[in-house]
C-alpha positions as CSV (number, residue, x, y, z in Angstrom):
1,M,-37.5,8.2,53.1
2,S,-34.8,9.5,51.2
3,L,-31.9,7.7,49.8
4,T,-29.4,9.5,51.8
5,K,-31.5,8.6,55.1
6,K,-31.4,4.8,54.0
7,F,-27.8,5.0,53.4
8,V,-27.2,6.5,56.7
9,A,-29.2,3.9,58.6
10,L,-27.9,1.0,57.0
11,G,-24.5,2.4,57.0
12,A,-24.6,2.6,60.6
13,A,-26.0,-1.0,61.0
14,A,-22.8,-2.0,59.1
15,A,-20.3,0.0,61.1
16,I,-21.8,-1.2,64.3
17,S,-21.3,-4.9,63.6
18,A,-17.7,-3.8,62.8
19,T,-16.8,-3.9,66.4
20,G,-16.4,-7.1,65.9
21,L,-17.0,-7.6,69.6
22,V,-20.5,-8.8,69.4
23,A,-22.4,-12.0,69.4
24,G,-20.7,-14.4,66.9
25,T,-21.5,-17.8,65.6
26,G,-17.6,-19.1,65.0
27,T,-14.4,-18.5,66.8
28,S,-10.9,-19.5,66.3
29,A,-7.5,-19.0,68.1
30,D,-4.0,-19.6,67.3
31,A,-1.0,-18.3,69.4
32,A,-1.3,-14.9,68.5
33,N,-4.9,-13.9,67.6
34,V,-8.4,-14.7,68.2
35,T,-11.2,-14.3,65.2
36,K,-14.7,-14.5,65.3
37,S,-17.4,-14.2,62.7
38,V,-20.6,-12.2,64.3
39,T,-24.1,-11.4,63.8
40,Y,-25.8,-8.3,65.2
41,N,-29.3,-6.8,65.0
42,C,-29.4,-2.9,64.9
43,D,-32.7,-1.2,65.6
44,L,-33.5,0.9,62.7
45,S,-37.4,0.8,63.0
46,G,-37.3,4.8,63.6
47,L,-36.1,5.0,60.1
48,G,-38.6,2.6,59.0
49,L,-36.1,-0.4,58.2
50,G,-36.7,-2.5,61.3
51,S,-34.1,-4.5,62.5
52,Q,-31.0,-4.9,60.1
53,P,-28.5,-7.8,60.6
54,V,-25.1,-7.5,59.2
55,T,-22.1,-9.7,59.3
56,A,-18.4,-9.3,60.6
57,A,-15.4,-10.9,61.8
58,Y,-12.6,-9.0,64.0
59,S,-9.2,-10.3,65.1
60,I,-7.9,-9.4,68.6
61,P,-4.7,-10.8,70.1
62,A,-5.5,-13.9,72.1
63,F,-5.8,-13.3,76.0
64,P,-3.3,-15.7,78.1
65,A,-4.8,-18.8,79.4
66,S,-3.5,-18.1,83.2
67,I,-2.4,-15.0,84.8
68,R,-1.9,-13.9,88.5
69,T,-4.3,-11.5,90.4
70,G,-3.2,-7.8,90.1
71,T,-1.7,-8.5,86.6
72,A,-2.1,-5.5,84.5
73,V,-3.6,-6.8,81.2
74,P,-2.6,-4.0,78.3
75,A,-4.6,-2.7,75.8
76,K,-5.4,-4.7,72.8
77,P,-5.6,-3.6,69.1
78,I,-8.8,-4.6,67.3
79,T,-9.2,-5.0,63.5
80,A,-12.5,-5.8,62.0
81,K,-13.9,-6.7,58.6
82,I,-17.7,-6.0,57.8
83,T,-19.2,-7.7,54.6
84,L,-22.2,-5.7,53.5
85,P,-24.6,-7.2,51.1
86,A,-24.9,-5.7,47.6
87,T,-28.2,-3.9,48.6
88,V,-26.3,-1.9,51.2
89,S,-23.5,-1.2,48.6
90,T,-26.2,0.1,46.1
91,L,-27.6,2.4,48.6
92,I,-23.9,3.7,50.0
93,V,-22.6,4.3,46.3
94,A,-25.8,6.3,45.1
95,G,-27.0,7.9,48.4
96,F,-23.3,9.1,49.7
97,Q,-21.1,8.9,46.8
98,G,-19.9,5.6,48.1
99,K,-18.4,7.2,51.4
100,I,-19.0,5.3,54.7
101,D,-17.5,6.4,58.2
102,G,-18.2,6.1,61.8
103,S,-17.6,4.9,65.5
104,V,-18.7,2.3,67.7
105,T,-18.4,1.6,71.6
106,G,-19.5,-1.3,73.7
107,N,-18.2,-3.4,76.7
108,V,-16.4,-6.6,76.8
109,T,-16.8,-8.5,80.2
110,F,-14.1,-10.0,81.9
111,G,-15.7,-12.1,84.8
112,S,-17.5,-9.1,86.6
113,K,-15.6,-6.5,85.2
114,S,-16.7,-4.4,82.3
115,V,-13.7,-2.9,80.0
116,A,-14.5,-0.5,77.2
117,S,-13.9,-1.2,73.7
118,S,-13.7,1.5,70.7
119,L,-13.4,1.3,67.0
120,I,-13.2,3.9,64.4
121,I,-14.3,3.3,60.7
122,P,-12.2,5.9,58.8
123,S,-13.8,7.1,55.6
124,Q,-13.7,4.4,52.8
125,T,-15.2,4.2,49.7
126,I,-17.4,1.7,48.1
127,T,-17.3,1.6,44.2
128,D,-19.2,-1.3,43.0
129,P,-23.0,-1.1,43.7
130,A,-23.9,-4.4,42.6
131,S,-21.6,-6.5,44.7
132,P,-20.9,-7.3,48.5
133,A,-18.4,-5.0,49.9
134,V,-15.9,-5.4,52.8
135,V,-15.4,-2.3,55.2
136,N,-12.5,-2.3,57.3
137,A,-12.2,-1.0,60.9
138,S,-9.7,-0.6,63.7
139,G,-9.4,0.3,67.4
140,K,-8.8,-1.0,70.8
141,L,-10.0,-2.8,73.8
142,A,-8.9,-0.9,76.9
143,G,-6.3,-2.2,79.4
144,F,-7.4,-3.5,82.8
145,T,-6.2,-5.1,86.0
146,A,-7.1,-8.8,86.5
147,S,-8.2,-8.1,90.3
148,T,-10.6,-11.3,90.9
149,A,-8.9,-14.8,91.3
150,G,-10.8,-17.8,89.6
151,T,-11.8,-18.9,86.1
152,Q,-12.8,-15.7,84.5
153,A,-15.0,-15.7,81.2
154,V,-14.2,-13.2,78.6
155,K,-17.8,-12.1,76.8
156,L,-18.4,-10.0,74.2
157,P,-20.7,-7.0,74.4
158,N,-24.5,-7.6,74.5
159,A,-25.0,-4.5,73.2
160,V,-23.0,-1.8,71.2
161,T,-23.6,2.0,70.0
162,A,-22.8,3.5,66.9
163,T,-22.9,7.3,66.0
164,F,-22.7,8.5,62.5
165,Q,-22.6,11.7,60.5
166,G,-21.0,14.1,63.2
167,G,-23.1,12.6,65.8
168,S,-26.5,13.4,64.2
169,L,-27.3,9.7,64.1
170,T,-27.0,7.0,67.1
171,V,-28.0,3.4,66.3
172,Q,-28.6,0.9,69.6
173,C,-27.8,-2.9,68.5
174,S,-28.2,-6.2,70.5
175,A,-26.7,-9.5,70.0
176,A,-28.9,-11.7,68.1
177,S,-30.9,-14.2,70.0
178,G,-29.0,-17.3,70.7
179,S,-25.5,-15.9,70.1
180,N,-22.5,-17.3,71.7
181,L,-20.9,-14.1,73.1
182,S,-17.7,-16.4,74.6
183,L,-14.5,-15.1,73.4
184,A,-12.0,-16.6,75.9
185,S,-11.6,-18.0,79.5
186,V,-8.7,-17.1,81.8
187,S,-7.7,-18.7,84.9
188,V,-6.6,-15.9,87.3
189,K,-4.7,-17.2,90.2
190,G,-4.3,-15.7,93.4
191,S,-0.8,-14.0,93.9
192,A,2.1,-15.1,96.1
193,A,1.3,-12.3,98.5
194,L,-2.4,-13.4,98.5
195,A,-1.8,-16.8,99.1
196,A,0.7,-15.8,102.4
197,A,-2.3,-13.6,103.5
198,K,-4.7,-16.8,103.3
199,A,-2.2,-19.1,105.1
200,K,-1.8,-16.6,108.0
201,L,-5.4,-16.1,108.4
202,A,-5.9,-20.0,108.6
203,K,-3.0,-19.8,111.3
204,D,-4.1,-17.3,113.3
205,L,-7.7,-18.7,113.0
206,K,-6.7,-21.9,114.3
207,H,-4.9,-20.2,117.3
208,L,-7.7,-18.0,117.9
209,R,-10.1,-21.0,118.5
210,A,-7.9,-22.8,120.6
211,A,-7.3,-19.7,122.7
212,K,-11.2,-19.4,123.2
213,K,-11.7,-23.0,123.9
214,A,-8.9,-22.9,126.6
215,L,-10.3,-19.6,127.9
216,H,-13.6,-21.6,129.0
217,K,-11.9,-23.8,131.0
218,A,-9.2,-21.3,132.6
219,S,-9.4,-19.7,135.9
220,G,-7.3,-17.1,137.8
221,H,-4.0,-15.7,136.2
222,K,-4.2,-18.1,133.4
223,K,-7.6,-16.6,132.4
224,V,-6.5,-13.2,132.4
225,V,-3.5,-14.1,130.2
226,L,-5.8,-16.0,127.9
227,K,-8.3,-13.1,127.7
228,K,-5.5,-10.7,126.6
229,K,-4.2,-13.6,123.8
230,V,-8.0,-13.6,122.5
231,V,-8.1,-10.1,122.2
232,K,-4.8,-10.0,120.3
233,L,-5.7,-13.0,118.0
234,T,-9.0,-11.5,117.2
235,K,-7.0,-8.2,115.8
236,K,-4.8,-10.3,113.9
237,V,-7.6,-12.2,112.1
238,K,-9.2,-8.9,111.2
239,A,-6.0,-7.7,110.0
240,D,-5.6,-10.5,107.9
241,R,-9.1,-10.5,106.4
242,K,-8.5,-6.8,105.4
243,K,-5.2,-7.6,103.6
244,I,-6.8,-10.7,101.8
245,K,-9.7,-8.3,100.6
246,R,-6.8,-5.7,99.6
247,L,-5.0,-8.4,97.6
248,S,-8.3,-10.0,96.2
């Protein structure tokens, strides 16, 4: 295998972990940002290099602890720093004049929702082949709407994809075994409109049950009136459920 091919392969492995949106071993948070150190295994067996782990850390604005359903969560900027071992630095300097660049994609999950993330590693130069090198990347986590009530776990991607050298090389990576993918936990509370719709459903169901019970015992004109009431309340209950589904 040529030195250039080895550079491309290892460079891709390093760049992929630059997402910072991968399985990690440590997380910290403050009022503004969350940072996480990560380990990601990239499959380079097709190039004779097997699985290559690279360490990285990223920073992203913290998620709110609590939001309402229907809240639009804006896109978040991501910055990432990847530390490459000296052996990779040597390959980059010798095989590609010290240049490294690329792009990475992966999905963060917010509960059951998948949210796209993307990062660009602009062309950078590594000059010291004998020392570990830090590679910088930046991008964003796409905006989305919090549509499901309840506690939503925010998790890092279980897999990411990187493309390099004008798209001529694609590398798949998976989170290292036993990795902690947790990034945050957000309590999504039902909106006031949803709460009102649920209260109305409960009220209409109570009236419907009472009307059906009374209908079984009624006769004559009262029975006719109660039948109409049951039909009317049944329609209300259906409408209530549709509204709740729309607001949830």
